[in-house]
The first five atom37 places (N, CA, C, CB, O) and aatype in JSON, in Angstrom:
{
  "aatype": [12, 1, 9, 3, 13, 3, 2, 0, 6, 10, 18, 0, 0, 13, 10, 10, 2, 5, 14, 19, 12, 13, 16, 3, 15, 1, 9, 11, 12, 7, 16, 4, 14, 15, 17, 10, 18, 1, 18, 6, 19, 1, 8, 0, 3, 3, 3, 3, 16, 13, 0, 4, 6, 0, 5, 6, 0, 9, 7, 19, 2, 13, 12, 7, 16, 9, 13, 16, 13, 0, 14, 10, 6, 15, 7, 9, 10, 10, 6, 1, 7, 3, 13, 6, 9, 13, 5, 3, 13, 3, 12, 11, 8, 13, 6, 9, 14, 6, 15, 11, 11, 0, 15, 11],
  "atom_mask": [
    [1, 1, 1, 1, 1],
    [1, 1, 1, 1, 1],
    [1, 1, 1, 1, 1],
    [1, 1, 1, 1, 1],
    [1, 1, 1, 1, 1],
    [1, 1, 1, 1, 1],
    [1, 1, 1, 1, 1],
    [1, 1, 1, 1, 1],
    [1, 1, 1, 1, 1],
    [1, 1, 1, 1, 1],
    [1, 1, 1, 1, 1],
    [1, 1, 1, 1, 1],
    [1, 1, 1, 1, 1],
    [1, 1, 1, 1, 1],
    [1, 1, 1, 1, 1],
    [1, 1, 1, 1, 1],
    [1, 1, 1, 1, 1],
    [1, 1, 1, 1, 1],
    [1, 1, 1, 1, 1],
    [1, 1, 1, 1, 1],
    [1, 1, 1, 1, 1],
    [1, 1, 1, 1, 1],
    [1, 1, 1, 1, 1],
    [1, 1, 1, 1, 1],
    [1, 1, 1, 1, 1],
    [1, 1, 1, 1, 1],
    [1, 1, 1, 1, 1],
    [1, 1, 1, 1, 1],
    [1, 1, 1, 1, 1],
    [1, 1, 1, 0, 1],
    [1, 1, 1, 1, 1],
    [1, 1, 1, 1, 1],
    [1, 1, 1, 1, 1],
    [1, 1, 1, 1, 1],
    [1, 1, 1, 1, 1],
    [1, 1, 1, 1, 1],
    [1, 1, 1, 1, 1],
    [1, 1, 1, 1, 1],
    [1, 1, 1, 1, 1],
    [1, 1, 1, 1, 1],
    [1, 1, 1, 1, 1],
    [1, 1, 1, 1, 1],
    [1, 1, 1, 1, 1],
    [1, 1, 1, 1, 1],
    [1, 1, 1, 1, 1],
    [1, 1, 1, 1, 1],
    [1, 1, 1, 1, 1],
    [1, 1, 1, 1, 1],
    [1, 1, 1, 1, 1],
    [1, 1, 1, 1, 1],
    [1, 1, 1, 1, 1],
    [1, 1, 1, 1, 1],
    [1, 1, 1, 1, 1],
    [1, 1, 1, 1, 1],
    [1, 1, 1, 1, 1],
    [1, 1, 1, 1, 1],
    [1, 1, 1, 1, 1],
    [1, 1, 1, 1, 1],
    [1, 1, 1, 0, 1],
    [1, 1, 1, 1, 1],
    [1, 1, 1, 1, 1],
    [1, 1, 1, 1, 1],
    [1, 1, 1, 1, 1],
    [1, 1, 1, 0, 1],
    [1, 1, 1, 1, 1],
    [1, 1, 1, 1, 1],
    [1, 1, 1, 1, 1],
    [1, 1, 1, 1, 1],
    [1, 1, 1, 1, 1],
    [1, 1, 1, 1, 1],
    [1, 1, 1, 1, 1],
    [1, 1, 1, 1, 1],
    [1, 1, 1, 1, 1],
    [1, 1, 1, 1, 1],
    [1, 1, 1, 0, 1],
    [1, 1, 1, 1, 1],
    [1, 1, 1, 1, 1],
    [1, 1, 1, 1, 1],
    [1, 1, 1, 1, 1],
    [1, 1, 1, 1, 1],
    [1, 1, 1, 0, 1],
    [1, 1, 1, 1, 1],
    [1, 1, 1, 1, 1],
    [1, 1, 1, 1, 1],
    [1, 1, 1, 1, 1],
    [1, 1, 1, 1, 1],
    [1, 1, 1, 1, 1],
    [1, 1, 1, 1, 1],
    [1, 1, 1, 1, 1],
    [1, 1, 1, 1, 1],
    [1, 1, 1, 1, 1],
    [1, 1, 1, 1, 1],
    [1, 1, 1, 1, 1],
    [1, 1, 1, 1, 1],
    [1, 1, 1, 1, 1],
    [1, 1, 1, 1, 1],
    [1, 1, 1, 1, 1],
    [1, 1, 1, 1, 1],
    [1, 1, 1, 1, 1],
    [1, 1, 1, 1, 1],
    [1, 1, 1, 1, 1],
    [1, 1, 1, 1, 1],
    [1, 1, 1, 1, 1],
    [1, 1, 1, 1, 1]
  ],
  "atom_positions": [
    [[66.73, 171.35, 110.67], [65.74, 170.93, 109.18], [65.21, 171.97, 109.86], [64.72, 169.27, 108.7], [65.21, 172.6, 110.92]],
    [[64.68, 171.86, 108.59], [63.54, 173.07, 108.14], [62.62, 172.04, 107.19], [64.33, 174.7, 107.06], [63.29, 171.33, 106.44]],
    [[60.92, 171.84, 107.12], [59.87, 170.92, 106.75], [59.44, 172.14, 105.66], [58.66, 170.32, 108.1], [59.78, 173.32, 105.61]],
    [[58.67, 171.44, 104.93], [57.64, 172.01, 104.25], [56.35, 172.03, 104.69], [57.6, 171.57, 103.21], [55.6, 171.06, 104.58]],
    [[55.97, 173.4, 105.33], [54.53, 173.77, 105.92], [53.83, 172.56, 105.54], [53.76, 175.21, 105.29], [53.72, 171.7, 106.41]],
    [[53.24, 172.29, 104.22], [52.58, 171.36, 103.88], [52.85, 169.4, 104.8], [52.94, 171.58, 102.3], [52.02, 168.5, 104.66]],
    [[54.09, 169.26, 105.6], [54.37, 168.74, 106.35], [54.47, 167.87, 107.72], [54.49, 169.09, 106.15], [54.7, 166.87, 108.39]],
    [[53.97, 169.6, 107.43], [54.46, 169.93, 108.79], [52.76, 169.34, 110.4], [54.87, 172.24, 108.53], [51.64, 169.81, 110.6]],
    [[53.45, 168.32, 111.0], [52.06, 168.13, 112.47], [51.78, 169.55, 112.77], [52.67, 167.25, 114.33], [52.72, 170.29, 113.06]],
    [[49.94, 170.19, 112.71], [49.89, 171.58, 112.99], [48.94, 170.66, 114.42], [49.08, 172.99, 111.57], [48.59, 169.5, 114.67]],
    [[48.82, 172.16, 115.12], [48.51, 171.74, 116.68], [47.42, 173.3, 116.97], [50.41, 171.6, 117.95], [47.83, 174.44, 117.2]],
    [[46.18, 172.9, 116.87], [45.99, 174.32, 117.4], [46.3, 175.03, 118.34], [45.16, 174.55, 117.53], [47.28, 174.44, 118.81]],
    [[46.1, 176.05, 119.05], [46.85, 176.89, 120.32], [46.82, 178.13, 120.05], [48.35, 176.59, 120.64], [46.82, 178.49, 118.87]],
    [[46.78, 179.08, 121.14], [46.38, 180.17, 121.63], [47.76, 181.41, 121.71], [45.71, 179.71, 123.03], [48.89, 180.96, 121.59]],
    [[47.69, 182.06, 121.79], [48.43, 182.91, 121.52], [48.07, 184.27, 121.57], [48.81, 182.61, 120.58], [47.66, 185.08, 120.73]],
    [[48.35, 184.33, 122.94], [47.66, 186.13, 123.5], [46.21, 185.88, 123.27], [48.22, 187.86, 122.32], [46.06, 186.84, 122.52]],
    [[45.28, 185.47, 123.3], [43.92, 185.1, 123.23], [43.21, 185.09, 122.33], [43.34, 185.58, 123.81], [41.98, 185.09, 122.29]],
    [[44.46, 185.07, 121.01], [44.42, 184.81, 119.53], [44.34, 183.59, 119.09], [45.43, 185.26, 118.91], [45.35, 183.0, 119.48]],
    [[43.38, 182.62, 118.23], [44.21, 181.33, 117.61], [44.75, 181.15, 116.7], [43.78, 180.45, 117.44], [44.46, 181.76, 115.68]],
    [[45.8, 180.14, 116.77], [47.04, 180.33, 116.02], [46.72, 178.45, 115.85], [48.74, 181.19, 117.0], [45.94, 177.61, 116.3]],
    [[48.13, 178.53, 114.7], [47.95, 177.1, 114.08], [49.99, 177.14, 115.09], [47.57, 176.9, 111.47], [50.73, 178.12, 115.12]],
    [[50.22, 175.99, 115.61], [51.37, 175.14, 116.01], [52.19, 173.87, 115.77], [51.17, 175.01, 116.81], [51.86, 172.69, 115.94]],
    [[53.0, 174.25, 115.48], [54.35, 173.01, 114.79], [55.31, 172.86, 115.34], [55.04, 173.2, 113.54], [55.99, 173.88, 115.43]],
    [[55.97, 171.36, 116.07], [57.56, 172.12, 116.79], [58.18, 171.79, 116.14], [58.28, 171.87, 118.14], [59.33, 171.62, 116.57]],
    [[57.88, 171.38, 114.39], [59.68, 171.75, 113.67], [58.84, 173.16, 113.26], [60.64, 170.41, 111.81], [57.77, 173.77, 113.35]],
    [[60.41, 173.18, 112.68], [61.26, 174.8, 112.1], [60.84, 174.11, 110.35], [63.86, 175.1, 112.66], [61.14, 173.02, 109.87]],
    [[59.91, 175.45, 109.65], [59.19, 175.2, 108.25], [60.14, 176.39, 107.67], [57.21, 175.43, 108.12], [60.53, 177.5, 108.04]],
    [[60.25, 175.62, 106.68], [61.3, 176.72, 105.15], [59.99, 177.88, 105.1], [61.63, 175.52, 102.76], [58.79, 177.79, 105.39]],
    [[60.52, 178.55, 104.78], [60.65, 180.08, 104.52], [59.79, 179.82, 103.16], [62.44, 180.86, 104.35], [60.27, 178.85, 102.59]],
    [[58.54, 180.41, 102.37], [57.57, 179.79, 101.85], [57.2, 178.86, 101.0], [0.0, 0.0, 0.0], [57.08, 178.58, 99.81]],
    [[57.01, 178.4, 102.41], [56.51, 177.12, 102.11], [54.86, 177.21, 102.4], [57.31, 175.97, 103.03], [54.04, 176.45, 101.89]],
    [[54.58, 178.26, 103.32], [53.05, 178.53, 104.28], [52.27, 178.91, 102.98], [53.03, 180.07, 105.73], [52.8, 179.17, 101.9]],
    [[50.62, 178.92, 103.3], [50.47, 179.97, 102.52], [50.46, 180.93, 102.71], [49.85, 180.02, 102.06], [50.57, 181.33, 103.87]],
    [[50.29, 181.93, 101.46], [50.4, 183.67, 101.45], [49.59, 183.84, 102.12], [50.22, 184.6, 100.25], [50.0, 184.95, 102.45]],
    [[48.31, 183.69, 102.94], [47.19, 184.79, 103.82], [48.03, 184.49, 105.38], [44.96, 184.13, 103.82], [47.75, 185.45, 106.1]],
    [[48.89, 183.55, 106.07], [49.82, 183.22, 107.06], [50.71, 183.79, 106.78], [50.14, 182.04, 107.28], [51.31, 184.1, 105.75]],
    [[50.9, 184.13, 109.04], [51.74, 184.75, 108.9], [52.86, 183.9, 110.08], [51.26, 186.22, 109.0], [52.46, 183.51, 111.17]],
    [[54.07, 183.76, 109.67], [55.01, 182.49, 110.46], [55.8, 183.02, 111.12], [55.85, 181.49, 109.67], [56.6, 183.77, 110.56]],
    [[55.87, 182.81, 112.65], [56.7, 183.29, 113.38], [57.36, 182.06, 114.78], [55.91, 184.62, 113.81], [56.97, 181.03, 115.31]],
    [[58.17, 182.7, 114.84], [59.39, 181.16, 115.24], [58.9, 181.63, 117.3], [62.31, 181.62, 114.45], [58.56, 182.73, 117.75]],
    [[59.1, 180.13, 118.13], [58.55, 180.53, 119.26], [59.86, 179.89, 120.31], [56.88, 179.91, 119.42], [60.16, 178.71, 120.11]],
    [[60.67, 180.69, 121.49], [61.7, 180.09, 122.31], [61.19, 179.74, 122.93], [62.6, 180.55, 122.83], [59.96, 179.85, 122.91]],
    [[61.69, 179.26, 123.64], [61.42, 179.1, 125.16], [62.26, 179.27, 126.03], [61.04, 178.03, 125.51], [63.47, 179.39, 125.84]],
    [[61.7, 179.31, 127.02], [62.92, 180.04, 128.17], [63.86, 178.52, 128.41], [61.98, 180.83, 130.18], [63.67, 177.31, 128.32]],
    [[65.08, 179.6, 128.8], [66.5, 178.47, 129.01], [65.89, 177.49, 130.2], [68.31, 179.42, 129.71], [66.27, 176.32, 130.15]],
    [[65.09, 177.81, 131.12], [65.35, 177.2, 132.59], [64.09, 176.13, 132.74], [65.33, 178.53, 133.96], [63.92, 175.4, 133.72]],
    [[63.17, 176.21, 131.49], [61.89, 175.13, 131.45], [61.9, 175.42, 129.76], [60.1, 175.63, 132.56], [61.94, 176.5, 129.18]],
    [[61.85, 174.3, 129.32], [61.69, 174.17, 127.81], [59.73, 174.3, 127.64], [62.53, 172.32, 127.21], [59.19, 174.7, 126.61]],
    [[59.17, 173.98, 128.57], [57.62, 174.45, 128.19], [56.94, 175.15, 128.36], [56.9, 174.03, 128.34], [55.72, 175.09, 128.45]],
    [[57.84, 176.19, 128.45], [57.36, 177.48, 128.71], [57.4, 178.67, 127.38], [58.24, 177.93, 129.94], [57.1, 179.59, 128.14]],
    [[57.45, 179.0, 126.75], [57.3, 180.08, 125.58], [57.26, 181.0, 126.09], [56.29, 180.12, 124.71], [56.32, 181.41, 126.76]],
    [[58.67, 181.77, 125.8], [59.09, 183.17, 126.69], [58.89, 184.34, 125.58], [60.94, 183.18, 127.36], [58.63, 185.51, 125.87]],
    [[59.06, 183.83, 124.24], [58.74, 185.12, 122.94], [58.93, 184.39, 121.56], [60.04, 186.65, 122.95], [59.47, 183.3, 121.36]],
    [[58.17, 185.57, 120.35], [57.74, 184.97, 119.64], [58.49, 185.97, 118.47], [56.26, 184.7, 119.86], [58.34, 187.19, 118.46]],
    [[59.14, 185.38, 117.7], [59.72, 186.6, 116.65], [60.19, 185.44, 115.27], [61.51, 187.74, 117.53], [60.33, 184.22, 115.31]],
    [[60.32, 186.36, 114.14], [60.65, 185.84, 112.66], [61.66, 184.77, 112.82], [61.26, 187.02, 111.64], [61.78, 183.85, 112.01]],
    [[62.41, 184.92, 113.91], [63.65, 184.21, 113.46], [63.89, 183.69, 115.39], [65.17, 185.55, 112.43], [64.03, 184.52, 116.28]],
    [[63.88, 182.04, 115.64], [64.61, 182.36, 116.67], [66.08, 180.86, 116.2], [63.42, 182.28, 118.4], [66.0, 179.7, 115.79]],
    [[67.26, 181.82, 116.6], [68.07, 181.26, 116.66], [68.47, 179.78, 117.85], [0.0, 0.0, 0.0], [68.82, 178.61, 117.68]],
    [[68.26, 180.44, 118.75], [67.99, 179.49, 120.6], [67.17, 178.49, 120.73], [67.27, 180.36, 121.87], [66.8, 177.83, 119.76]],
    [[66.93, 178.35, 121.5], [66.01, 177.87, 122.35], [64.46, 177.52, 121.38], [65.89, 179.07, 123.62], [63.31, 177.78, 121.72]],
    [[64.9, 176.93, 120.21], [63.44, 177.46, 119.0], [62.96, 176.17, 119.9], [63.5, 177.35, 116.57], [63.66, 175.21, 120.24]],
    [[61.33, 176.47, 120.26], [60.3, 175.28, 120.99], [59.04, 175.25, 119.61], [59.42, 175.97, 122.99], [58.13, 174.43, 119.6]],
    [[59.21, 176.19, 118.64], [57.97, 175.91, 117.64], [57.78, 176.83, 116.58], [0.0, 0.0, 0.0], [58.43, 177.87, 116.49]],
    [[56.92, 176.47, 115.79], [56.35, 178.08, 114.74], [55.41, 177.81, 114.97], [56.49, 178.49, 113.04], [55.08, 176.7, 115.4]],
    [[54.43, 179.08, 114.67], [52.98, 179.57, 114.79], [52.94, 180.22, 114.19], [52.4, 180.0, 115.73], [53.78, 181.12, 114.14]],
    [[51.51, 180.08, 113.07], [51.17, 180.73, 112.25], [49.39, 181.38, 112.42], [51.56, 179.87, 111.14], [48.34, 180.75, 112.48]],
    [[49.6, 182.49, 112.45], [48.24, 183.37, 112.62], [47.9, 183.96, 111.4], [48.34, 184.55, 113.65], [48.68, 184.05, 110.45]],
    [[46.31, 184.5, 111.43], [46.28, 185.5, 110.48], [45.9, 187.33, 110.55], [45.42, 184.88, 109.7], [45.06, 188.17, 110.22]],
    [[46.76, 187.2, 111.0], [46.8, 188.77, 111.33], [48.58, 188.66, 112.17], [45.06, 189.4, 112.71], [49.06, 187.81, 112.91]],
    [[49.13, 189.94, 111.61], [50.41, 190.06, 111.66], [50.66, 190.49, 113.25], [50.91, 191.08, 110.51], [50.18, 191.47, 113.83]],
    [[51.02, 190.07, 113.47], [51.95, 190.25, 115.15], [53.41, 191.04, 115.5], [52.43, 188.68, 115.64], [54.53, 190.66, 115.14]],
    [[53.08, 192.29, 116.32], [54.7, 192.79, 116.57], [55.79, 192.08, 116.83], [54.85, 193.55, 117.55], [55.56, 191.12, 117.57]],
    [[57.1, 192.22, 116.43], [58.5, 191.73, 116.67], [58.28, 191.7, 117.68], [59.7, 192.31, 116.34], [57.62, 192.49, 118.36]],
    [[59.04, 190.38, 118.07], [59.83, 190.2, 119.01], [59.0, 190.14, 120.35], [0.0, 0.0, 0.0], [59.45, 190.79, 121.3]],
    [[57.85, 189.45, 120.54], [56.56, 189.55, 121.54], [57.72, 188.74, 122.8], [54.65, 188.43, 120.89], [58.6, 187.93, 122.53]],
    [[57.42, 189.17, 123.93], [57.78, 188.28, 125.08], [56.53, 188.39, 125.76], [59.08, 188.69, 125.99], [55.86, 189.4, 125.99]],
    [[56.26, 186.82, 126.13], [55.17, 186.12, 126.84], [55.74, 185.92, 128.31], [54.75, 184.66, 126.08], [56.84, 185.97, 128.86]],
    [[54.26, 185.64, 128.71], [54.09, 185.71, 129.87], [53.75, 184.21, 129.91], [53.16, 186.77, 130.34], [53.43, 183.56, 128.91]],
    [[53.88, 183.58, 131.49], [53.13, 181.9, 131.59], [51.95, 182.35, 131.26], [53.04, 180.91, 133.17], [51.72, 183.55, 131.42]],
    [[51.14, 181.65, 130.83], [49.52, 181.52, 130.34], [49.3, 182.37, 129.18], [0.0, 0.0, 0.0], [48.1, 182.62, 129.13]],
    [[50.07, 183.03, 128.02], [49.98, 183.76, 127.2], [50.03, 182.77, 125.96], [50.91, 184.81, 127.38], [49.68, 183.13, 124.84]],
    [[50.54, 181.35, 126.26], [50.17, 180.66, 125.0], [49.87, 179.07, 125.54], [51.52, 180.78, 123.76], [50.31, 178.58, 126.58]],
    [[49.1, 178.5, 124.68], [48.78, 177.05, 125.79], [48.28, 176.75, 124.05], [47.22, 177.03, 127.73], [47.58, 177.35, 123.23]],
    [[49.19, 175.32, 124.07], [48.75, 174.58, 122.74], [47.84, 173.15, 123.13], [50.27, 174.13, 121.8], [47.86, 172.67, 124.26]],
    [[47.09, 172.6, 122.05], [46.34, 172.3, 122.85], [46.15, 170.69, 121.4], [45.02, 173.72, 123.43], [45.43, 170.84, 120.41]],
    [[47.09, 169.13, 121.73], [47.57, 168.62, 120.97], [46.43, 168.22, 120.46], [48.48, 167.89, 121.26], [46.26, 168.56, 119.29]],
    [[45.31, 167.38, 121.12], [44.4, 166.73, 120.87], [42.7, 167.2, 120.12], [44.45, 166.25, 122.03], [41.57, 166.75, 119.89]],
    [[43.58, 168.43, 120.01], [42.14, 169.19, 118.68], [42.47, 168.82, 117.57], [41.92, 171.0, 118.36], [43.57, 168.42, 117.19]],
    [[41.13, 169.01, 116.81], [41.63, 167.87, 115.51], [41.82, 169.21, 114.65], [40.21, 166.39, 114.71], [41.19, 170.17, 115.1]],
    [[42.56, 169.45, 113.52], [42.25, 170.84, 113.09], [42.0, 171.56, 112.42], [42.58, 171.3, 113.13], [42.2, 172.76, 112.23]],
    [[41.05, 170.1, 111.6], [39.73, 169.99, 110.43], [38.88, 170.81, 110.98], [38.92, 168.49, 110.15], [38.12, 171.31, 110.14]],
    [[38.6, 171.36, 112.71], [37.5, 171.81, 113.06], [38.35, 173.25, 113.59], [36.56, 170.76, 114.12], [38.24, 173.67, 114.74]],
    [[39.3, 173.98, 112.46], [40.0, 175.05, 112.88], [39.62, 175.92, 111.62], [41.6, 174.75, 113.21], [39.93, 175.75, 110.44]],
    [[38.76, 177.03, 112.27], [38.19, 177.87, 111.75], [39.39, 179.1, 110.65], [37.38, 178.42, 113.05], [40.28, 179.88, 111.0]],
    [[38.74, 178.68, 109.09], [39.64, 179.65, 108.21], [39.03, 180.81, 108.32], [39.81, 179.31, 106.71], [38.03, 180.67, 107.61]],
    [[39.0, 182.33, 108.93], [38.15, 183.44, 108.76], [38.29, 183.72, 107.15], [38.62, 184.74, 109.76], [39.26, 183.75, 106.4]],
    [[36.88, 183.9, 106.95], [36.27, 183.97, 105.76], [37.35, 185.41, 104.42], [34.39, 184.46, 106.38], [37.68, 185.5, 103.24]],
    [[37.41, 185.79, 105.05], [38.36, 186.96, 104.39], [39.85, 186.3, 104.08], [38.55, 188.39, 105.56], [40.62, 186.79, 103.25]],
    [[40.21, 184.89, 105.02], [41.41, 184.75, 104.1], [41.63, 183.19, 103.44], [42.75, 185.17, 105.0], [42.71, 182.61, 103.3]],
    [[40.33, 182.71, 103.09], [39.94, 181.7, 102.07], [39.95, 182.09, 100.76], [38.72, 181.23, 102.28], [40.22, 181.31, 99.84]],
    [[39.53, 183.78, 100.53], [39.03, 183.8, 99.59], [40.48, 184.46, 98.97], [37.59, 184.43, 99.6], [40.31, 184.81, 97.8]],
    [[41.24, 184.6, 99.23], [42.56, 185.13, 99.02], [43.76, 183.94, 99.01], [42.82, 186.23, 100.2], [44.93, 184.06, 98.63]],
    [[43.05, 182.65, 99.59], [44.31, 181.69, 99.02], [45.0, 181.35, 97.9], [44.14, 180.72, 99.17], [45.93, 180.54, 97.95]]
  ]
}
């Protein structure tokens, strides 16, 4: 089941050393702010804690959805350590780039 962006529980995360927002939910297309890029993350077949790929849509082994401030290459394959989630991070302190604030 997909939910609206506004109803998602978001966590701070890093993908390839870049800050991103993460939710373990599938997000409905068209519900996230236009200044964010939405990608889904797949976990490995043998380890549901290891994110092994990020792409526009995931059918099998869905792990969650990430939101970035800049577009990613399509179908990024990930190594261990490329993706880290901080579930105790308060999203109120997540800084939105100034260039994105004006285009809300």
